[in-house]
C-alpha positions, -999 to +999 in steps of 0.1 A: -592+177+113-570+200+093-535+214+099-529+185+123-497+175+142-496+146+167-470+134+191-479+099+199-464+074+225-473+036+227-470+011+255-453-023+250-485-036+233-486-007+209-514+011+227-517+049+229-521+062+265-531+094+281-563+099+259-600+095+265-617+066+249-630+084+219-598+101+210-578+069+217-598+050+192-593+076+165-555+080+172-549+043+177-560+039+141-536+067+130-508+050+150-515+017+133-512+034+099-482+052+107-466+023+123-470+001+092-457+029+070-427+035+092-415+000+099-425-020+068-409-001+041-373-012+051-385-046+035-378-029+003-345-015+014-311-034+017-305-029+054-322-029+087-335-065+082-318-084+109-341-101+136-371-104+113-371-066+108-376-061+146-414-061+140-423-052+175-429-015+182-402+002+204-420+010+236-399+041+240-403+055+205-421+088+199-441+090+167-449+124+150-475+126+122-479+159+103-504+166+075-527+193+062-557+171+068-567+140+086-602+123+079-616+092+096-645+074+077-664+056+106-686+037+081-658+021+061-633+022+090-608+041+069-583+068+079-570+092+053-542+118+059-535+140+031-516+171+021-479+172+028-480+141+050-448+136+070-442+108+095-412+106+119-407+075+138-376+059+155-352+072+129-374+067+099-391+095+078-419+091+053-431+117+029-462+114+008-492+134-007-516+110+010-518+080+032-549+057+035-553+029+061-582+004+055-586-011+090-611-038+078-586-050+051-555-044+073-540-026+044-520+006+043-515+026+010-492+056+005-499+076-026-481+104-045-444+112-043-438+086-017-403+090-002-389+071+027-356+075+044-343+047+067-320+051+097-295+032+076-297+060+049-315+039+023-339+061+003-371+046-013-391+064-039-423+053-054-456+067-065-477+041-047-470+018-018-492-011-003-484-030+028-502-054+050-510-044+086-483-067+100-460-055+072-450-091+063-464-086+027-462-056+005-465-043-030-451-013-048-452+000-085-424+019-102-400+015-073-365+032-069-342+023-041-309+041-035-285+029-009-256+047+010-233+026-011-245+046-041-262+016-057-297+017-071-325-007-079-353+004-103-383-020-109-417-018-126-430-038-097-419-050-063-435-075-041-427-086-005-438-120+008-433-140+040-417-111+058-384-121+041-382-122+003-385-092-019-390-097-057-384-069-082-400-075-115-386-061-149-358-045-128-324-027-131-294-027-108-267-002-112-247+023-094-256+061-096-231+088-102-231+126-099-266+142-096-254+166-124-256+139-149-285+145-174-316+127-158-325+108-189-289+096-197-285+058-192-258+048-167-226+036-181-234+000-170-263-017-155-277-052-149-312-057-164-331-088-153-366-103-156-366-108-119-343-096-090-350-115-058-336-103-025-335-128+003-331-109+034-322-138+057-296-151+034-286-115+024-282-126-012-296-110-045-305-135-072-309-124-108-330-143-134-326-138-172-300-111-166-280-091-191-251-067-186-256-035-205-232-008-214-245+025-226-280+009-227-270-019-250-267-055-239-231-071-241-234-103-221-263-126-210-266-148-180-296-169-174-289-169-136-265-152-113-263-142-076-243-119-054-243-106-018-266-076-010-247-043-005-247-046+034-227-078+032-189-074+034-180-111+036-200-138+017-189-172+005-190-176-033-172-174-066-153-142-075-149-127-109-124-148-129-093-132-145-076-141-178-041-151-184-022-152-218+015-161-219+036-175-245+051-200-219+020-207-200-006-206-228-042-194-222-059-197-189-084-182-165-080-177-127-113-187-110-113-177-073-137-189-047-141-170-014-149-188+018-162-166+046-154-192+073-159-170+103-162-133+111-125-133+118-110-155+093-114-165+057-100-185+028-097-177-009-088-206-032-081-202-070-078-227-096-061-216-129-062-240-158-034-232-183-034-247-217+004-254-218+013-260-181-017-277-165-035-264-135-022-239-109-036-240-075-035-210-051-048-204-017-047-175+008-058-178+044-063-147+065-070-145+103-078-114+122-072-115+160-078-091+187-042-078+187-031-084+151-035-105+120-017-130+100-019-147+066-008-180+051-005-184+013+006-212-011+006-217-048+020-245-070+015-268-099+029-299-118+041-284-151+030-303-183+057-286-205+088-276-182+108-272-214+092-239-221+115-226-193+147-243-206+177-223-195+163-211-163+155-226-129+119-230-139+127-260-161+113-285-136+080-304-130+069-293-095+070-256-089+055-235-062+060-211-034+045-204+001+043-172+021+032-163+056+031-128+071+017-113+102+019-085+127+008-084+163+007-057+189+019-073+221+014-042+244+015-004+241+052-005+233+059-040+218+050-055+185+061-086+166+058-097+130+072-117+101+071-119+063+085-153+051+086-166+015+100-200+002+101-208-035+108-240-053+130-220-077+140-185-083+118-177-112+085-191-100+070-157-088+082-140-120+068-167-144+035-170-125+031-133-115-006-135-110-004-156-078-021-140-048+011-132-029+035-121-057+039-086-042+061-100-014+098-091-017+129-112-020+136-106+016+122-128+045+121-113+078+110-119+113+111-093+142+103-082+177+104-046+186+097-023+215+099+015+217+093+042+243+101+079+241+137+074+251+147+038+242+141+012+215+149-025+212+146-048+183+156-083+173+153-094+137+162-123+113+167-121+075+169-145+047+173-136+010+157-155-019+168-140-051+151-139-085+183-135-106+195-166-125+231-177-125+252-164-154+287-166-169+311-138-169+348-150-166+363-114-168+365-109-130+366-146-118+390-152-089+409-184-092+401-208-063+367-194-056+333-199-072+331-180-106+314-147-110+276-152-115+276-188-103+260-202-071+243-168-066+217-183-040+245-199-020+263-166-018+234-151+000+236-151+038+212-160+065+213-131+090+200-139+126+198-125+150+203-088+144+197-071+179+196-033+182+193-014+215+193+025+217+188+046+249+187+083+255+192+092+291+166+113+309+189+137+327+215+159+312+251+148+317+276+176+317+247+198+305+243+178+274+225+148+260+240+114+266+229+083+246+238+047+241+233+024+211+244-011+205+242-038+178+247-075+177+246-092+143+254-129+134+253-142+098+261-174+080+270-178+043+275-211+024+298-200-004+324-172-006+315-145-031+347-133-047+360-115-077+394-103-089+403-068-100+438-057-110+452-091-098+437-084-063+410-107-048+379-088-036+352-103-014+314-093-013+310-121+013+329-149+029+319-184+036+314-191+073+295-178+103+304-143+117+292-125+147+300-090+159+290-071+191+292-031+189+285-007+216+288+031+214+281+060+238+275+095+224+274+128+242+267+164+228+257+198+239+248+231+220+258+266+230+245+297+213+262+330+220+247+364+219+253+370+182+237+338+171+267+315+167+260+279+175+287+256+191+281+219+196+309+200+212+304+162+210+322+129+218+317+093+215+335+061+223+328+028+204+339-008+209+336-037+186+342-075+192+344-100+162+339-137+163+354-153+132+359-190+142+347-205+109+359-182+082+369-196+048+406-204+051+412-194+016+405-158+023+439-150+034+432-113+041+410-121+070+427-124+105+433-159+117+421-149+151+388-165+163+382-133+184+393-099+172+384-064+188+389-028+182+380+005+199+374+041+186+372+071+208+364+105+193+358+141+202+346+171+180+330+204+176+305+216+151+301+253+144+271+271+126+265+308+121+232+316+103+229+350+086+192+358+082+181+385+058+144+394+056+129+414+027+095+422+014+079+391+003+101+366+022+134+357+039+167+340+032+193+322+054+229+317+046+247+294+071+284+284+071+290+251+088+322+235+100+327+202+119+360+188+132+365+154+146+396+141+163+401+103+168+429+077+164+434+056+133+409+027+124+423-006+136+428-038+116+414-024+082+410-054+058+415-080+086+379-081+096+347-090+077+326-063+061+290-071+055+269-041+065+292-012+055+297-021+018+276+008+005+295+040+006+275+070-007+292+102+000+267+132-007+253+162+011+232+140+034+263+121+049+287+152+048+283+160+084+280+124+097+304+116+125+311+082+108+302+080+071+301+042+067+267+027+063+271+000+090+290-012+120+316-034+103+338-004+096+347+025+119+360+058+104+394+068+118+417+097+117+410+133+122+386+150+097+372+183+089+338+187+072+328+221+059+298+233+040+275+263+031+238+261+035+214+284+018+176+286+023+151+309+006+114+312+017+090+334-001+055+344+013+040+331-019+050+296-009+082+292-029+109+273-010+145+265-020+173+250-001+210+243-013+242+228+002+278+228-011+307+214+008+336+189+011+356+169+037+393+170+046+414+143+062+435+163+086+457+137+102+461+099+107+452+071+083+424+078+060+400+048+064+386+054+029+420+052+012+430+019+028+408-009+012+391-036+032+383-070+018+358-053-007+376-022-017+345-001-022+359+028-003+385+034-030+358+050-054+339+068-027+352+103-032+368+103+002+400+083-005+422+115-009+431+140+017+408+164+001+374+148-008+352+154-039+328+183-036+291+174-027+261+196-034+224+194-033+194+215-044+158+213-035+130+235-050+093+236-043+074+263-062+040+254-043+025+255-077+029+218-087+066+217-095+092+201-073+129+196-080+156+177-061+192+170-069+223+155-054+258+157-070+294+147-062+320+166-082+357+156-088+381+173-064+404+184-093+382+193-123+347+196-109+335+168-134+305+147-123+314+116-103+278+110-092+247+129-100+209+122-096+181+145-101+143+142-098+116+166-109+078+163-105+053+186-121+016+190-122+000+216-145-038+213-151-045+178-163-010+169-168+013+151-143+048+142-151+082+131-135+117+130-148+145+113-130+182+112-142+210+092-127+247+091-135+276+071-117+310+071-129+330+040-133+340+021-102+370+000-114+378-013-079+343-029-078+346-044-113+325-017-130+347-003-157+322+019-175+299+048-163+262+042-158+237+068-170+200+066-172+169+086-175+135+077-163+104+096-173+067+091-167+037+112-175-001+110-171-026+132-189-062+134-179-086+141-208-119+156-199-134+142-167-128+105-168-102+096-195-065+096-189-035+083-209-001+075-194+034+063-203+069+056-190+103+054-205+137+041-190+165+048-212+202+038-210+221+069-221+255+051-219+246+022-242+218+041-262+193+015-253+157+015-243+155-005-210+118-002-203+089+015-220+052+015-217+020+032-227-016+030-216-050+045-213-077+045-187-112+054-179-125+060-143-158+071-129-178+064-097-190+030-110-167+018-137-130+016-144-110+004-174-074+005-180-053-009-209-015-009-210+014-023-230+050-025-217+084-038-228+112-048-204+148-055-214+164-052-179+167-090-172+201-108-176+191-128-207+208-112-235+187-092-261+154-108-248+124-085-246+096-093-222+063-078-235+032-075-213-002-065-223-026-058-194-063-050-193-083-045-162-122-039-159-138-029-127-175-026-120-181-012-086-200-035-061-198-063-087-160-069-088-129-065-109-114-087-137-082-085-157-064-102-185-026-101-187-004-116-214+033-122-212+054-126-245+091-130-249+114-129-279 
């Protein structure tokens, strides 16, 4: 038969129905041949092997065989299909020049340009393939197997036995890259082995007499190794070790072992022997649940030479830390979570920076939150575990209180609970939007954080337990007249109640009342009038803005604690805030006028620019920023006079890889810079760079007598396709000092990555000490990553 195409159906026993007896005998033979070819070749793949390869034929599957010629030799009981043979069966496709099925021997052979594609995406290429009739055993010469994970096996010979184990002789394992690579160019890395054995039940690949080759040359030899096959995402076993070199820790290697305990939880344990300090143990447990996940981590050791950390909190025998984190979705609108860390000492996570959970911050938090379209609720708790060591600086010590730089951890508060509730009413009230927000905060501090400036005691925090309840109702409505002017009247009323029963009695500035309250009603109007000019190629908008707020004076300034309103940043982003304080502990009072001019430019080519310039005026009443509280931060805010400093901002995006942003505060009298920060990022061809500049004038009322001025720059240059170099520099312009610097190089392709870097850091409070770090990372895709880091100080 020539030019043949058959569509075949089988019953549950694999028999072909709907044919006469003669045709059935011939086609059954063809089906048997095709079935073996279709269903046995996955043996040589890396997937589709569960349930003993599902050896039974799918009774609903349709099988299509196409070839130029089919010949049946009745004498030898052999079926031969030749000439562009194609088989389609149950998601599998097989292409070959010729297929021969010997029914007496129960043996199938595919010859010439054999290519099989499995439903999983695996592609098998060989020139000759032999399989048993029950496809439990098989043999192939010159086999190449490509997986969807872009991994590749190449072997001189491959043998399958017992329906489970495939052995590749004189084999290679690697990852393949772009097909544009020269066909005869060896891959960057590969594993060569005398035997590669794939156990499909265990889903493990074993290597015997293996060597790791780079650029075709061996660099490491292993008599035996194993790893999970590419289909396995979780498998117990050793992970690739990483190296440690540190002048205080000595030499060491972190050896991790991964425990796949369950499909939903696992454990990683790491042992790190260190030549100077002993053995560090580290573990991380992860558990994925239906509505969330949590982790628990711990690390610690008994230091052999604690004196290496003399002068710091690390000078102790037992050191360690624990961390737990989690997040759960309780319903469509509610979620809860936490991230909690406890350390034996402040420096542990700095000194042992390679532990598994070192990326966690100094802030521990637990929370519960719920949100809908119009309301939100959250309850949180915070604790702060600092890294900074105590230090001595008697210049600003306040007699009668703990010296500056001492007992720093005791001066950190525990904040719990912090409860926020916000609600926006569905229906308009008076034609406008009515909203409500509230906050309850309670905190406890063990020691007063005090300093003295100009013979006046100032307090960053006070010993005791303080609680505050704040509630505020807001209303606003916008009117637009026929010529485009926008008028937005608004009003709010706020009330605060403070509980100060256990305040430090030595802080005389605070009220002696156990309960104290205040109220702040306000009304205002915001006016905007945008002028729009359209021209060929774009448009621009010039918009004057004015905002007036009328309210009484702030009550009891300096008599009440200030914990969450210490940061006063007056710039273009806060110019039109109704209350410019950062938190609830202060409430801006007195009548104020805020004015500014907005400018926006948009070009059709994609260029965009926006700018703002403005200032604020105290019209009447007591200026809240001119009257210091227990901290006095407002005196240097730029708002302490009746006419504030000027504020401005600029943002530019060229849409061609260049972005610039800047914020400035200019002195009200001579326009000198009081505060300035700018950032620029650019990408041009292979070069990416960023530049940031920050200037802050002296703040004598906070004990900062000198200006601060820094520049931070970074750049990365890609060389050819895979190589890159990078560096950074942080420079203190005020003191002419390099704070941080670093340089590095890296290589990245689809199967291999390498990075080398060297950095210096002088930012820690330990005199002229320089912390030097050398870091090397090597990554082999599908095999794993390893790294070596060194920490040196002088």
